[in-house]
C-alpha positions as CSV (number, residue, x, y, z in Angstrom):
1,A,31.8,13.9,-13.4
2,A,32.2,10.8,-11.2
3,W,30.0,12.3,-8.5
4,L,27.3,13.2,-11.1
5,W,27.4,9.7,-12.6
6,W,27.0,8.2,-9.1
7,R,24.1,10.4,-8.3
8,W,22.3,9.7,-11.6
9,L,22.9,5.9,-11.2
10,N,21.8,5.9,-7.6
11,K,18.5,7.5,-8.5
12,R,17.9,4.9,-11.2
13,V,18.7,1.9,-9.0
14,K,16.4,3.1,-6.2
15,A,13.5,3.7,-8.7
16,Q,13.7,0.2,-10.1
17,K,11.8,-2.6,-8.3
18,P,13.6,-5.9,-8.4
19,V,11.8,-8.5,-10.5
20,D,12.8,-11.4,-8.2
21,A,11.9,-9.7,-4.9
22,H,10.4,-12.9,-3.6
23,L,12.9,-15.3,-5.2
24,N,13.9,-17.1,-2.0
25,Q,10.6,-16.5,-0.2
26,R,8.4,-19.3,-1.6
27,G,5.6,-18.6,0.9
28,Q,5.3,-15.0,-0.3
29,Q,5.2,-16.2,-3.9
30,I,1.9,-18.1,-3.3
31,V,0.0,-15.4,-1.5
32,G,-3.1,-14.6,-3.5
33,R,-3.1,-18.0,-5.3
34,R,-6.0,-20.4,-5.1
35,F,-5.9,-24.1,-4.4
36,T,-8.2,-27.0,-3.7
37,L,-7.9,-28.7,-0.3
38,D,-7.0,-32.4,-0.5
39,N,-7.7,-33.0,3.2
40,A,-10.2,-31.5,5.6
41,L,-9.0,-28.8,8.0
42,I,-10.0,-29.9,11.5
43,N,-10.1,-27.2,14.2
44,G,-8.9,-24.8,11.4
45,R,-5.6,-26.7,10.9
46,G,-4.2,-29.1,8.5
47,H,-1.9,-29.5,5.5
48,M,-2.3,-28.6,1.8
49,R,-0.4,-29.7,-1.2
50,V,1.2,-26.9,-3.2
51,G,3.1,-28.2,-6.2
52,D,5.5,-30.9,-4.9
53,S,5.4,-29.7,-1.3
54,S,3.0,-30.1,1.6
55,W,2.4,-26.9,3.7
56,P,0.9,-26.5,7.1
57,V,-2.4,-24.5,6.8
58,V,-4.5,-22.6,9.2
59,A,-8.0,-21.1,8.7
60,D,-10.6,-19.4,10.8
61,D,-13.1,-22.2,10.3
62,D,-13.1,-26.0,9.6
63,L,-13.1,-26.7,5.9
64,S,-13.9,-29.9,4.1
65,A,-11.7,-31.6,1.5
66,G,-12.4,-30.3,-2.0
67,T,-13.0,-26.7,-0.8
68,R,-11.4,-24.0,-3.0
69,V,-9.2,-21.7,-0.8
70,E,-7.1,-18.6,-1.3
71,V,-3.8,-18.0,0.5
72,I,-4.1,-14.7,2.2
73,A,-0.9,-14.6,4.3
74,V,2.2,-16.5,5.4
75,E,2.9,-16.8,9.1
76,G,6.3,-18.4,9.4
77,I,6.0,-21.6,7.5
78,T,2.2,-21.8,7.9
79,L,-0.2,-20.6,5.2
80,R,-3.3,-18.7,6.3
81,V,-6.2,-19.5,3.9
82,K,-9.8,-18.5,3.5
83,A,-12.6,-20.2,1.5
84,C,-13.3,-18.6,-1.8
């Protein structure tokens, strides 16, 4: 009976996706979100304000302040963005 219970419980646990899968991965939480740049990106690099934090940002092109951007990836502590 104990073995059957363990097997049934093991299947249920594997099938459930954790709700807080990105709990301590703040960068992963903001992938797909859109923001407005406060400062221009020069040579495709700069910083962007997200909530109460400032994040290093990289893009393929130079972007001016006020441009709407979408976070498409996180590379270490740097957010990769594209204009939207």
